[in-house]
VMD Tcl script that builds the backbone (N, CA, C; Angstrom):
set m [mol new atoms 510]
animate dup $m
set s [atomselect $m all]
$s set {name element resname resid chain x y z} {
  {N N MET 1 A 17.722 -16.222 -2.439}
  {CA C MET 1 A 18.215 -14.918 -2.040}
  {C C MET 1 A 18.683 -14.980 -0.588}
  {N N THR 2 A 19.188 -13.894 -0.127}
  {CA C THR 2 A 19.746 -13.838 1.221}
  {C C THR 2 A 18.666 -13.537 2.243}
  {N N PRO 3 A 18.835 -13.997 3.488}
  {CA C PRO 3 A 17.877 -13.655 4.537}
  {C C PRO 3 A 17.823 -12.145 4.742}
  {N N HIS 4 A 16.689 -11.674 5.262}
  {CA C HIS 4 A 16.453 -10.236 5.395}
  {C C HIS 4 A 17.572 -9.510 6.124}
  {N N GLY 5 A 18.103 -10.071 7.208}
  {CA C GLY 5 A 19.138 -9.389 7.975}
  {C C GLY 5 A 20.371 -9.089 7.140}
  {N N VAL 6 A 20.825 -10.065 6.369}
  {CA C VAL 6 A 21.988 -9.880 5.508}
  {C C VAL 6 A 21.651 -8.913 4.378}
  {N N THR 7 A 20.466 -9.045 3.811}
  {CA C THR 7 A 20.027 -8.146 2.748}
  {C C THR 7 A 20.066 -6.706 3.237}
  {N N SER 8 A 19.507 -6.488 4.399}
  {CA C SER 8 A 19.464 -5.144 4.975}
  {C C SER 8 A 20.876 -4.596 5.197}
  {N N GLN 9 A 21.770 -5.428 5.673}
  {CA C GLN 9 A 23.147 -4.993 5.910}
  {C C GLN 9 A 23.855 -4.638 4.604}
  {N N LEU 10 A 23.625 -5.421 3.562}
  {CA C LEU 10 A 24.244 -5.132 2.267}
  {C C LEU 10 A 23.721 -3.824 1.678}
  {N N VAL 11 A 22.409 -3.640 1.740}
  {CA C VAL 11 A 21.821 -2.401 1.223}
  {C C VAL 11 A 22.356 -1.210 2.010}
  {N N HIS 12 A 22.429 -1.344 3.320}
  {CA C HIS 12 A 22.943 -0.254 4.155}
  {C C HIS 12 A 24.400 0.060 3.795}
  {N N ALA 13 A 25.209 -0.973 3.594}
  {CA C ALA 13 A 26.605 -0.762 3.211}
  {C C ALA 13 A 26.702 -0.034 1.874}
  {N N LEU 14 A 25.854 -0.399 0.925}
  {CA C LEU 14 A 25.855 0.236 -0.396}
  {C C LEU 14 A 25.396 1.686 -0.312}
  {N N LYS 15 A 24.302 1.930 0.410}
  {CA C LYS 15 A 23.712 3.269 0.435}
  {C C LYS 15 A 24.376 4.234 1.396}
  {N N TYR 16 A 24.740 3.761 2.559}
  {CA C TYR 16 A 25.129 4.684 3.622}
  {C C TYR 16 A 26.567 4.547 4.099}
  {N N ASP 17 A 27.210 3.426 3.808}
  {CA C ASP 17 A 28.558 3.217 4.319}
  {C C ASP 17 A 29.642 3.427 3.263}
  {N N GLY 18 A 29.239 3.837 2.051}
  {CA C GLY 18 A 30.223 4.114 1.011}
  {C C GLY 18 A 30.927 2.889 0.463}
  {N N TRP 19 A 30.207 1.790 0.357}
  {CA C TRP 19 A 30.786 0.551 -0.147}
  {C C TRP 19 A 30.134 0.138 -1.473}
  {N N PRO 20 A 30.375 0.860 -2.551}
  {CA C PRO 20 A 29.735 0.490 -3.825}
  {C C PRO 20 A 30.165 -0.875 -4.343}
  {N N GLN 21 A 31.318 -1.381 -3.892}
  {CA C GLN 21 A 31.795 -2.673 -4.377}
  {C C GLN 21 A 30.887 -3.831 -3.963}
  {N N VAL 22 A 30.036 -3.654 -2.928}
  {CA C VAL 22 A 29.127 -4.744 -2.556}
  {C C VAL 22 A 28.075 -4.977 -3.641}
  {N N ALA 23 A 27.909 -4.015 -4.533}
  {CA C ALA 23 A 26.936 -4.158 -5.624}
  {C C ALA 23 A 27.262 -5.344 -6.518}
  {N N ASN 24 A 28.527 -5.708 -6.624}
  {CA C ASN 24 A 28.894 -6.839 -7.487}
  {C C ASN 24 A 28.252 -8.133 -7.006}
  {N N GLY 25 A 28.340 -8.415 -5.723}
  {CA C GLY 25 A 27.709 -9.613 -5.178}
  {C C GLY 25 A 26.196 -9.523 -5.196}
  {N N MET 26 A 25.673 -8.316 -4.925}
  {CA C MET 26 A 24.226 -8.118 -4.962}
  {C C MET 26 A 23.698 -8.383 -6.371}
  {N N ALA 27 A 24.402 -7.861 -7.369}
  {CA C ALA 27 A 23.982 -8.058 -8.758}
  {C C ALA 27 A 24.075 -9.526 -9.161}
  {N N ALA 28 A 25.062 -10.230 -8.646}
  {CA C ALA 28 A 25.172 -11.663 -8.948}
  {C C ALA 28 A 23.936 -12.399 -8.437}
  {N N ASP 29 A 23.466 -12.036 -7.240}
  {CA C ASP 29 A 22.223 -12.625 -6.725}
  {C C ASP 29 A 21.040 -12.236 -7.604}
  {N N MET 30 A 20.962 -10.965 -7.979}
  {CA C MET 30 A 19.855 -10.495 -8.817}
  {C C MET 30 A 19.850 -11.200 -10.172}
  {N N ALA 31 A 21.027 -11.453 -10.700}
  {CA C ALA 31 A 21.144 -12.084 -12.028}
  {C C ALA 31 A 20.628 -13.513 -12.033}
  {N N ARG 32 A 20.569 -14.137 -10.860}
  {CA C ARG 32 A 20.072 -15.514 -10.785}
  {C C ARG 32 A 18.548 -15.601 -10.777}
  {N N LEU 33 A 17.878 -14.470 -10.700}
  {CA C LEU 33 A 16.413 -14.499 -10.747}
  {C C LEU 33 A 15.950 -15.098 -12.067}
  {N N ARG 34 A 14.895 -15.874 -12.014}
  {CA C ARG 34 A 14.339 -16.495 -13.216}
  {C C ARG 34 A 13.310 -15.550 -13.829}
  {N N TRP 35 A 13.477 -15.287 -15.116}
  {CA C TRP 35 A 12.566 -14.418 -15.860}
  {C C TRP 35 A 11.937 -15.237 -16.978}
  {N N PRO 36 A 10.741 -14.877 -17.401}
  {CA C PRO 36 A 10.165 -15.542 -18.576}
  {C C PRO 36 A 11.089 -15.369 -19.785}
  {N N VAL 37 A 11.083 -16.348 -20.647}
  {CA C VAL 37 A 11.969 -16.360 -21.810}
  {C C VAL 37 A 11.787 -15.113 -22.667}
  {N N ASP 38 A 10.542 -14.660 -22.843}
  {CA C ASP 38 A 10.329 -13.483 -23.684}
  {C C ASP 38 A 10.941 -12.225 -23.065}
  {N N VAL 39 A 10.946 -12.124 -21.747}
  {CA C VAL 39 A 11.562 -10.969 -21.087}
  {C C VAL 39 A 13.067 -10.993 -21.301}
  {N N VAL 40 A 13.672 -12.155 -21.127}
  {CA C VAL 40 A 15.116 -12.284 -21.324}
  {C C VAL 40 A 15.479 -11.911 -22.758}
  {N N ARG 41 A 14.690 -12.356 -23.705}
  {CA C ARG 41 A 14.950 -12.086 -25.124}
  {C C ARG 41 A 14.746 -10.608 -25.471}
  {N N GLU 42 A 13.738 -9.960 -24.868}
  {CA C GLU 42 A 13.358 -8.595 -25.250}
  {C C GLU 42 A 14.044 -7.474 -24.497}
  {N N ARG 43 A 14.501 -7.725 -23.276}
  {CA C ARG 43 A 14.997 -6.600 -22.475}
  {C C ARG 43 A 16.125 -5.889 -23.224}
  {N N ALA 44 A 15.886 -4.599 -23.428}
  {CA C ALA 44 A 16.791 -3.807 -24.266}
  {C C ALA 44 A 17.763 -2.968 -23.453}
  {N N CYS 45 A 17.360 -2.605 -22.235}
  {CA C CYS 45 A 18.246 -1.770 -21.429}
  {C C CYS 45 A 17.854 -1.830 -19.957}
  {N N LEU 46 A 18.845 -1.555 -19.115}
  {CA C LEU 46 A 18.628 -1.417 -17.686}
  {C C LEU 46 A 18.598 0.076 -17.392}
  {N N VAL 47 A 17.589 0.509 -16.659}
  {CA C VAL 47 A 17.424 1.928 -16.346}
  {C C VAL 47 A 17.453 2.100 -14.830}
  {N N PRO 48 A 18.530 2.679 -14.292}
  {CA C PRO 48 A 18.579 2.887 -12.847}
  {C C PRO 48 A 17.629 4.002 -12.418}
  {N N VAL 49 A 17.043 3.838 -11.249}
  {CA C VAL 49 A 16.217 4.890 -10.665}
  {C C VAL 49 A 17.159 6.039 -10.299}
  {N N PRO 50 A 16.854 7.253 -10.751}
  {CA C PRO 50 A 17.760 8.373 -10.444}
  {C C PRO 50 A 17.647 8.829 -8.995}
  {N N LEU 51 A 18.761 9.262 -8.455}
  {CA C LEU 51 A 18.816 9.817 -7.109}
  {C C LEU 51 A 18.601 11.328 -7.157}
  {N N VAL 52 A 18.195 11.891 -6.056}
  {CA C VAL 52 A 18.170 13.341 -5.927}
  {C C VAL 52 A 19.616 13.809 -6.076}
  {N N SER 53 A 19.841 14.871 -6.840}
  {CA C SER 53 A 21.206 15.295 -7.181}
  {C C SER 53 A 22.072 15.574 -5.953}
  {N N TRP 54 A 21.524 16.222 -4.943}
  {CA C TRP 54 A 22.345 16.523 -3.759}
  {C C TRP 54 A 22.747 15.243 -3.034}
  {N N ARG 55 A 21.879 14.221 -3.058}
  {CA C ARG 55 A 22.200 12.953 -2.397}
  {C C ARG 55 A 23.300 12.222 -3.175}
  {N N GLU 56 A 23.236 12.284 -4.499}
  {CA C GLU 56 A 24.271 11.633 -5.305}
  {C C GLU 56 A 25.619 12.327 -5.106}
  {N N ARG 57 A 25.615 13.646 -5.028}
  {CA C ARG 57 A 26.862 14.368 -4.752}
  {C C ARG 57 A 27.414 13.986 -3.379}
  {N N GLU 58 A 26.539 13.920 -2.396}
  {CA C GLU 58 A 26.940 13.573 -1.035}
  {C C GLU 58 A 27.511 12.155 -0.957}
  {N N ARG 59 A 26.844 11.218 -1.605}
  {CA C ARG 59 A 27.225 9.805 -1.564}
  {C C ARG 59 A 28.389 9.515 -2.502}
  {N N GLY 60 A 28.458 10.270 -3.593}
  {CA C GLY 60 A 29.507 10.042 -4.582}
  {C C GLY 60 A 29.092 9.114 -5.702}
  {N N TYR 61 A 27.895 8.560 -5.610}
  {CA C TYR 61 A 27.381 7.657 -6.640}
  {C C TYR 61 A 25.892 7.437 -6.391}
  {N N ASN 62 A 25.241 6.911 -7.410}
  {CA C ASN 62 A 23.838 6.500 -7.318}
  {C C ASN 62 A 23.857 4.977 -7.153}
  {N N GLN 63 A 23.358 4.483 -6.026}
  {CA C GLN 63 A 23.422 3.042 -5.752}
  {C C GLN 63 A 22.660 2.225 -6.792}
  {N N ALA 64 A 21.567 2.748 -7.333}
  {CA C ALA 64 A 20.822 2.017 -8.365}
  {C C ALA 64 A 21.645 1.911 -9.650}
  {N N GLN 65 A 22.388 2.962 -9.958}
  {CA C GLN 65 A 23.231 2.920 -11.158}
  {C C GLN 65 A 24.393 1.942 -10.975}
  {N N VAL 66 A 24.987 1.917 -9.791}
  {CA C VAL 66 A 26.067 0.973 -9.509}
  {C C VAL 66 A 25.545 -0.463 -9.634}
  {N N LEU 67 A 24.361 -0.715 -9.079}
  {CA C LEU 67 A 23.746 -2.045 -9.210}
  {C C LEU 67 A 23.458 -2.379 -10.668}
  {N N ALA 68 A 22.906 -1.416 -11.412}
  {CA C ALA 68 A 22.580 -1.657 -12.819}
  {C C ALA 68 A 23.826 -2.003 -13.623}
  {N N ARG 69 A 24.914 -1.288 -13.382}
  {CA C ARG 69 A 26.157 -1.587 -14.112}
  {C C ARG 69 A 26.667 -2.985 -13.787}
  {N N ALA 70 A 26.596 -3.351 -12.523}
  {CA C ALA 70 A 27.044 -4.692 -12.140}
  {C C ALA 70 A 26.134 -5.763 -12.734}
  {N N LEU 71 A 24.841 -5.506 -12.759}
  {CA C LEU 71 A 23.886 -6.452 -13.333}
  {C C LEU 71 A 24.046 -6.556 -14.844}
  {N N ALA 72 A 24.368 -5.441 -15.489}
  {CA C ALA 72 A 24.556 -5.426 -16.944}
  {C C ALA 72 A 25.652 -6.401 -17.379}
  {N N ALA 73 A 26.664 -6.536 -16.551}
  {CA C ALA 73 A 27.754 -7.462 -16.874}
  {C C ALA 73 A 27.271 -8.911 -16.891}
  {N N HIS 74 A 26.284 -9.230 -16.072}
  {CA C HIS 74 A 25.732 -10.593 -16.028}
  {C C HIS 74 A 24.735 -10.828 -17.164}
  {N N TRP 75 A 23.941 -9.821 -17.447}
  {CA C TRP 75 A 22.866 -9.978 -18.429}
  {C C TRP 75 A 23.258 -9.561 -19.840}
  {N N ASN 76 A 24.400 -8.909 -19.993}
  {CA C ASN 76 A 24.826 -8.402 -21.293}
  {C C ASN 76 A 23.771 -7.477 -21.913}
  {N N VAL 77 A 23.302 -6.565 -21.079}
  {CA C VAL 77 A 22.296 -5.575 -21.486}
  {C C VAL 77 A 22.854 -4.206 -21.106}
  {N N PRO 78 A 22.750 -3.203 -21.990}
  {CA C PRO 78 A 23.326 -1.892 -21.664}
  {C C PRO 78 A 22.540 -1.151 -20.579}
  {N N VAL 79 A 23.257 -0.301 -19.855}
  {CA C VAL 79 A 22.643 0.585 -18.869}
  {C C VAL 79 A 22.393 1.923 -19.549}
  {N N ARG 80 A 21.190 2.436 -19.381}
  {CA C ARG 80 A 20.829 3.743 -19.937}
  {C C ARG 80 A 20.331 4.625 -18.799}
  {N N THR 81 A 20.999 5.714 -18.558}
  {CA C THR 81 A 20.519 6.665 -17.548}
  {C C THR 81 A 19.478 7.545 -18.230}
  {N N ALA 82 A 18.357 6.922 -18.520}
  {CA C ALA 82 A 17.309 7.551 -19.329}
  {C C ALA 82 A 16.383 8.445 -18.525}
  {N N LEU 83 A 16.305 8.212 -17.224}
  {CA C LEU 83 A 15.382 8.992 -16.402}
  {C C LEU 83 A 16.082 10.140 -15.704}
  {N N THR 84 A 15.334 11.208 -15.511}
  {CA C THR 84 A 15.807 12.345 -14.748}
  {C C THR 84 A 14.682 12.777 -13.809}
  {N N ARG 85 A 15.042 13.463 -12.762}
  {CA C ARG 85 A 14.038 13.978 -11.828}
  {C C ARG 85 A 13.569 15.338 -12.307}
  {N N THR 86 A 12.264 15.523 -12.302}
  {CA C THR 86 A 11.695 16.817 -12.687}
  {C C THR 86 A 11.545 17.724 -11.475}
  {N N ARG 87 A 11.521 17.113 -10.319}
  {CA C ARG 87 A 11.456 17.869 -9.066}
  {C C ARG 87 A 12.095 17.013 -7.989}
  {N N MET 88 A 12.407 17.640 -6.902}
  {CA C MET 88 A 13.095 16.959 -5.815}
  {C C MET 88 A 12.141 16.735 -4.647}
  {N N PRO 89 A 11.485 15.578 -4.604}
  {CA C PRO 89 A 10.574 15.303 -3.495}
  {C C PRO 89 A 11.337 15.126 -2.184}
  {N N THR 90 A 10.615 15.191 -1.095}
  {CA C THR 90 A 11.251 14.970 0.201}
  {C C THR 90 A 11.621 13.502 0.346}
  {N N SER 91 A 12.470 13.209 1.319}
  {CA C SER 91 A 12.894 11.829 1.569}
  {C C SER 91 A 11.679 10.950 1.831}
  {N N GLN 92 A 11.721 9.733 1.298}
  {CA C GLN 92 A 10.618 8.791 1.439}
  {C C GLN 92 A 10.664 8.013 2.761}
  {N N THR 93 A 11.802 8.048 3.447}
  {CA C THR 93 A 12.032 7.117 4.548}
  {C C THR 93 A 11.011 7.186 5.670}
  {N N ARG 94 A 10.439 8.332 5.950}
  {CA C ARG 94 A 9.513 8.445 7.075}
  {C C ARG 94 A 8.062 8.670 6.646}
  {N N LEU 95 A 7.781 8.454 5.368}
  {CA C LEU 95 A 6.438 8.699 4.854}
  {C C LEU 95 A 5.593 7.429 4.850}
  {N N THR 96 A 4.281 7.619 4.972}
  {CA C THR 96 A 3.342 6.504 4.869}
  {C C THR 96 A 3.265 6.079 3.396}
  {N N PRO 97 A 2.711 4.896 3.116}
  {CA C PRO 97 A 2.578 4.481 1.716}
  {C C PRO 97 A 1.838 5.508 0.851}
  {N N GLY 98 A 0.760 6.067 1.338}
  {CA C GLY 98 A 0.026 7.069 0.564}
  {C C GLY 98 A 0.837 8.329 0.333}
  {N N GLU 99 A 1.558 8.762 1.354}
  {CA C GLU 99 A 2.398 9.949 1.224}
  {C C GLU 99 A 3.545 9.701 0.249}
  {N N ARG 100 A 4.078 8.483 0.249}
  {CA C ARG 100 A 5.153 8.143 -0.683}
  {C C ARG 100 A 4.688 8.267 -2.130}
  {N N SER 101 A 3.504 7.766 -2.387}
  {CA C SER 101 A 2.967 7.812 -3.740}
  {C C SER 101 A 2.783 9.258 -4.214}
  {N N VAL 102 A 2.186 10.088 -3.383}
  {CA C VAL 102 A 1.986 11.504 -3.726}
  {C C VAL 102 A 3.338 12.199 -3.894}
  {N N ASN 103 A 4.277 11.867 -3.035}
  {CA C ASN 103 A 5.585 12.509 -3.025}
  {C C ASN 103 A 6.342 12.333 -4.337}
  {N N VAL 104 A 6.197 11.189 -4.995}
  {CA C VAL 104 A 6.963 10.937 -6.222}
  {C C VAL 104 A 6.140 11.037 -7.504}
  {N N THR 105 A 4.855 11.338 -7.381}
  {CA C THR 105 A 4.028 11.487 -8.582}
  {C C THR 105 A 4.603 12.588 -9.467}
  {N N ARG 106 A 4.829 12.261 -10.713}
  {CA C ARG 106 A 5.368 13.182 -11.719}
  {C C ARG 106 A 6.737 13.749 -11.331}
  {N N ALA 107 A 7.488 12.990 -10.554}
  {CA C ALA 107 A 8.823 13.436 -10.146}
  {C C ALA 107 A 9.910 12.997 -11.130}
  {N N PHE 108 A 9.538 12.213 -12.153}
  {CA C PHE 108 A 10.520 11.680 -13.100}
  {C C PHE 108 A 10.048 11.906 -14.527}
  {N N THR 109 A 10.998 12.002 -15.430}
  {CA C THR 109 A 10.707 12.077 -16.859}
  {C C THR 109 A 11.868 11.444 -17.613}
  {N N VAL 110 A 11.618 11.104 -18.866}
  {CA C VAL 110 A 12.692 10.587 -19.710}
  {C C VAL 110 A 13.510 11.776 -20.199}
  {N N ALA 111 A 14.809 11.716 -19.975}
  {CA C ALA 111 A 15.713 12.772 -20.425}
  {C C ALA 111 A 15.796 12.742 -21.948}
  {N N PRO 112 A 15.973 13.901 -22.580}
  {CA C PRO 112 A 16.073 13.912 -24.047}
  {C C PRO 112 A 17.109 12.931 -24.599}
  {N N ALA 113 A 18.245 12.817 -23.939}
  {CA C ALA 113 A 19.284 11.889 -24.412}
  {C C ALA 113 A 18.864 10.435 -24.238}
  {N N GLY 114 A 17.950 10.162 -23.307}
  {CA C GLY 114 A 17.504 8.796 -23.073}
  {C C GLY 114 A 16.363 8.352 -23.963}
  {N N ALA 115 A 15.663 9.313 -24.545}
  {CA C ALA 115 A 14.468 9.009 -25.341}
  {C C ALA 115 A 14.705 7.986 -26.453}
  {N N PRO 116 A 15.763 8.107 -27.252}
  {CA C PRO 116 A 15.959 7.112 -28.322}
  {C C PRO 116 A 16.173 5.690 -27.794}
  {N N HIS 117 A 16.689 5.566 -26.586}
  {CA C HIS 117 A 16.979 4.248 -26.020}
  {C C HIS 117 A 15.732 3.567 -25.461}
  {N N VAL 118 A 14.757 4.355 -25.027}
  {CA C VAL 118 A 13.578 3.742 -24.417}
  {C C VAL 118 A 12.401 3.632 -25.380}
  {N N HIS 119 A 12.381 4.448 -26.428}
  {CA C HIS 119 A 11.235 4.429 -27.342}
  {C C HIS 119 A 11.047 3.048 -27.973}
  {N N GLY 120 A 9.901 2.439 -27.710}
  {CA C GLY 120 A 9.568 1.127 -28.247}
  {C C GLY 120 A 10.282 -0.032 -27.583}
  {N N ALA 121 A 11.033 0.237 -26.532}
  {CA C ALA 121 A 11.885 -0.787 -25.921}
  {C C ALA 121 A 11.252 -1.423 -24.682}
  {N N HIS 122 A 11.771 -2.573 -24.343}
  {CA C HIS 122 A 11.462 -3.226 -23.074}
  {C C HIS 122 A 12.573 -2.804 -22.110}
  {N N CYS 123 A 12.229 -1.930 -21.167}
  {CA C CYS 123 A 13.187 -1.392 -20.205}
  {C C CYS 123 A 13.035 -2.122 -18.875}
  {N N VAL 124 A 14.150 -2.363 -18.218}
  {CA C VAL 124 A 14.137 -2.967 -16.885}
  {C C VAL 124 A 14.632 -1.913 -15.895}
  {N N LEU 125 A 13.734 -1.462 -15.039}
  {CA C LEU 125 A 14.082 -0.512 -13.990}
  {C C LEU 125 A 14.890 -1.223 -12.919}
  {N N VAL 126 A 15.921 -0.574 -12.404}
  {CA C VAL 126 A 16.777 -1.161 -11.380}
  {C C VAL 126 A 16.807 -0.234 -10.163}
  {N N ASP 127 A 16.556 -0.809 -8.989}
  {CA C ASP 127 A 16.693 -0.078 -7.738}
  {C C ASP 127 A 17.211 -1.036 -6.678}
  {N N ASP 128 A 17.663 -0.493 -5.578}
  {CA C ASP 128 A 18.223 -1.345 -4.532}
  {C C ASP 128 A 17.136 -2.034 -3.724}
  {N N VAL 129 A 16.100 -1.296 -3.335}
  {CA C VAL 129 A 15.055 -1.828 -2.461}
  {C C VAL 129 A 13.697 -1.320 -2.915}
  {N N VAL 130 A 12.698 -2.167 -2.788}
  {CA C VAL 130 A 11.319 -1.735 -2.980}
  {C C VAL 130 A 10.651 -1.741 -1.607}
  {N N THR 131 A 9.965 -0.646 -1.310}
  {CA C THR 131 A 9.231 -0.550 -0.041}
  {C C THR 131 A 7.746 -0.580 -0.356}
  {N N THR 132 A 7.218 0.496 -0.911}
  {CA C THR 132 A 5.806 0.529 -1.303}
  {C C THR 132 A 5.641 0.450 -2.813}
  {N N ALA 133 A 6.735 0.516 -3.542}
  {CA C ALA 133 A 6.788 0.536 -5.010}
  {C C ALA 133 A 6.381 1.879 -5.596}
  {N N ALA 134 A 6.174 2.898 -4.773}
  {CA C ALA 134 A 5.774 4.214 -5.284}
  {C C ALA 134 A 6.809 4.780 -6.251}
  {N N THR 135 A 8.076 4.673 -5.915}
  {CA C THR 135 A 9.123 5.196 -6.797}
  {C C THR 135 A 9.181 4.397 -8.092}
  {N N LEU 136 A 9.106 3.078 -7.999}
  {CA C LEU 136 A 9.129 2.251 -9.207}
  {C C LEU 136 A 7.938 2.552 -10.108}
  {N N VAL 137 A 6.767 2.724 -9.508}
  {CA C VAL 137 A 5.566 3.041 -10.297}
  {C C VAL 137 A 5.732 4.393 -10.990}
  {N N ALA 138 A 6.247 5.384 -10.272}
  {CA C ALA 138 A 6.439 6.710 -10.871}
  {C C ALA 138 A 7.473 6.660 -11.998}
  {N N CYS 139 A 8.545 5.910 -11.796}
  {CA C CYS 139 A 9.559 5.768 -12.845}
  {C C CYS 139 A 9.015 5.008 -14.052}
  {N N ALA 140 A 8.270 3.943 -13.803}
  {CA C ALA 140 A 7.670 3.172 -14.897}
  {C C ALA 140 A 6.710 4.046 -15.692}
  {N N ALA 141 A 5.917 4.855 -15.007}
  {CA C ALA 141 A 4.986 5.758 -15.700}
  {C C ALA 141 A 5.752 6.735 -16.590}
  {N N ALA 142 A 6.866 7.254 -16.093}
  {CA C ALA 142 A 7.674 8.176 -16.895}
  {C C ALA 142 A 8.242 7.471 -18.124}
  {N N LEU 143 A 8.690 6.228 -17.956}
  {CA C LEU 143 A 9.221 5.476 -19.099}
  {C C LEU 143 A 8.137 5.207 -20.140}
  {N N VAL 144 A 6.955 4.832 -19.681}
  {CA C VAL 144 A 5.835 4.600 -20.612}
  {C C VAL 144 A 5.466 5.907 -21.308}
  {N N ASP 145 A 5.387 6.991 -20.548}
  {CA C ASP 145 A 5.111 8.302 -21.159}
  {C C ASP 145 A 6.185 8.674 -22.176}
  {N N GLY 146 A 7.408 8.198 -21.944}
  {CA C GLY 146 A 8.515 8.478 -22.851}
  {C C GLY 146 A 8.616 7.508 -24.019}
  {N N GLY 147 A 7.663 6.580 -24.107}
  {CA C GLY 147 A 7.608 5.690 -25.269}
  {C C GLY 147 A 8.044 4.262 -25.048}
  {N N ALA 148 A 8.406 3.889 -23.820}
  {CA C ALA 148 A 8.782 2.495 -23.574}
  {C C ALA 148 A 7.584 1.591 -23.858}
  {N N ARG 149 A 7.851 0.456 -24.465}
  {CA C ARG 149 A 6.793 -0.496 -24.797}
  {C C ARG 149 A 6.417 -1.333 -23.590}
  {N N ILE 150 A 7.423 -1.789 -22.843}
  {CA C ILE 150 A 7.218 -2.617 -21.653}
  {C C ILE 150 A 8.230 -2.161 -20.607}
  {N N VAL 151 A 7.812 -2.193 -19.340}
  {CA C VAL 151 A 8.719 -1.890 -18.237}
  {C C VAL 151 A 8.644 -3.035 -17.228}
  {N N SER 152 A 9.787 -3.604 -16.932}
  {CA C SER 152 A 9.914 -4.585 -15.860}
  {C C SER 152 A 10.750 -3.933 -14.770}
  {N N CYS 153 A 10.726 -4.501 -13.593}
  {CA C CYS 153 A 11.492 -3.947 -12.470}
  {C C CYS 153 A 12.263 -5.048 -11.771}
  {N N VAL 154 A 13.437 -4.685 -11.269}
  {CA C VAL 154 A 14.225 -5.602 -10.456}
  {C C VAL 154 A 14.864 -4.806 -9.330}
  {N N THR 155 A 14.788 -5.373 -8.132}
  {CA C THR 155 A 15.438 -4.777 -6.965}
  {C C THR 155 A 16.186 -5.880 -6.234}
  {N N PHE 156 A 17.126 -5.474 -5.417}
  {CA C PHE 156 A 17.858 -6.460 -4.621}
  {C C PHE 156 A 17.030 -6.926 -3.437}
  {N N GLY 157 A 16.332 -6.009 -2.814}
  {CA C GLY 157 A 15.596 -6.355 -1.612}
  {C C GLY 157 A 14.219 -5.732 -1.561}
  {N N ARG 158 A 13.496 -6.161 -0.545}
  {CA C ARG 158 A 12.169 -5.615 -0.281}
  {C C ARG 158 A 12.125 -5.267 1.197}
  {N N ALA 159 A 11.772 -4.023 1.466}
  {CA C ALA 159 A 11.642 -3.613 2.861}
  {C C ALA 159 A 10.432 -4.315 3.459}
  {N N PRO 160 A 10.534 -4.752 4.693}
  {CA C PRO 160 A 9.387 -5.447 5.299}
  {C C PRO 160 A 8.189 -4.512 5.433}
  {N N ALA 161 A 7.031 -5.053 5.145}
  {CA C ALA 161 A 5.785 -4.305 5.279}
  {C C ALA 161 A 5.154 -4.608 6.632}
  {N N ILE 162 A 4.303 -3.720 7.067}
  {CA C ILE 162 A 3.582 -3.950 8.315}
  {C C ILE 162 A 2.820 -5.259 8.176}
  {N N GLY 163 A 2.939 -6.125 9.169}
  {CA C GLY 163 A 2.252 -7.403 9.140}
  {C C GLY 163 A 3.084 -8.553 8.606}
  {N N ASP 164 A 4.260 -8.259 8.054}
  {CA C ASP 164 A 5.133 -9.343 7.593}
  {C C ASP 164 A 5.529 -10.216 8.786}
  {N N ARG 165 A 5.582 -11.489 8.551}
  {CA C ARG 165 A 6.074 -12.408 9.582}
  {C C ARG 165 A 7.564 -12.550 9.436}
  {N N ARG 166 A 8.225 -12.721 10.530}
  {CA C ARG 166 A 9.668 -12.923 10.505}
  {C C ARG 166 A 9.988 -14.346 10.060}
  {N N SER 167 A 11.025 -14.456 9.276}
  {CA C SER 167 A 11.479 -15.757 8.814}
  {C C SER 167 A 12.227 -16.478 9.937}
  {N N PRO 168 A 12.144 -17.792 9.975}
  {CA C PRO 168 A 12.928 -18.525 10.974}
  {C C PRO 168 A 14.426 -18.371 10.762}
  {N N LEU 169 A 14.854 -17.883 9.587}
  {CA C LEU 169 A 16.276 -17.702 9.300}
  {C C LEU 169 A 16.822 -16.422 9.930}
  {N N GLU 170 A 15.945 -15.548 10.431}
  {CA C GLU 170 A 16.422 -14.273 10.985}
  {C C GLU 170 A 16.778 -14.402 12.434}
}
mol reanalyze $m
mol bondsrecalc $m
mol representation Tube
mol addrep $m
């Protein structure tokens, strides 16, 4: 994968600079990840983490959905916008790990149109970055509650945690 500095710049370009086309290269990197054979065989759909509606309107797209579509082309797996937000939590960017978890608890559900696609399926959640995994955990719980048999997750990057050492490549 790419060093943290480049990863951060790509994510920033995708999320904040209006460059959805960078998702193609990001997805190519994500597609090279090695998965167990049974996961590759079973994965039935890619499920992007939904954005807050006002943020998606402002940005013009959901970065997780753009990544999922680009990744789908590599994996030959359909994208299902199966999740919806049941409430609009506050932004996660300035919250502690504990606050993040509380903030997104029960914030997602499987949309009625998505239910047939996730029931009994192995779903792969797609997001741009994992920080504390609170959002991924909340989305996975919603998918399981909606009947998914297995949930895997894939992200392009990981936000540095307190105590992480800097790589010599940075």
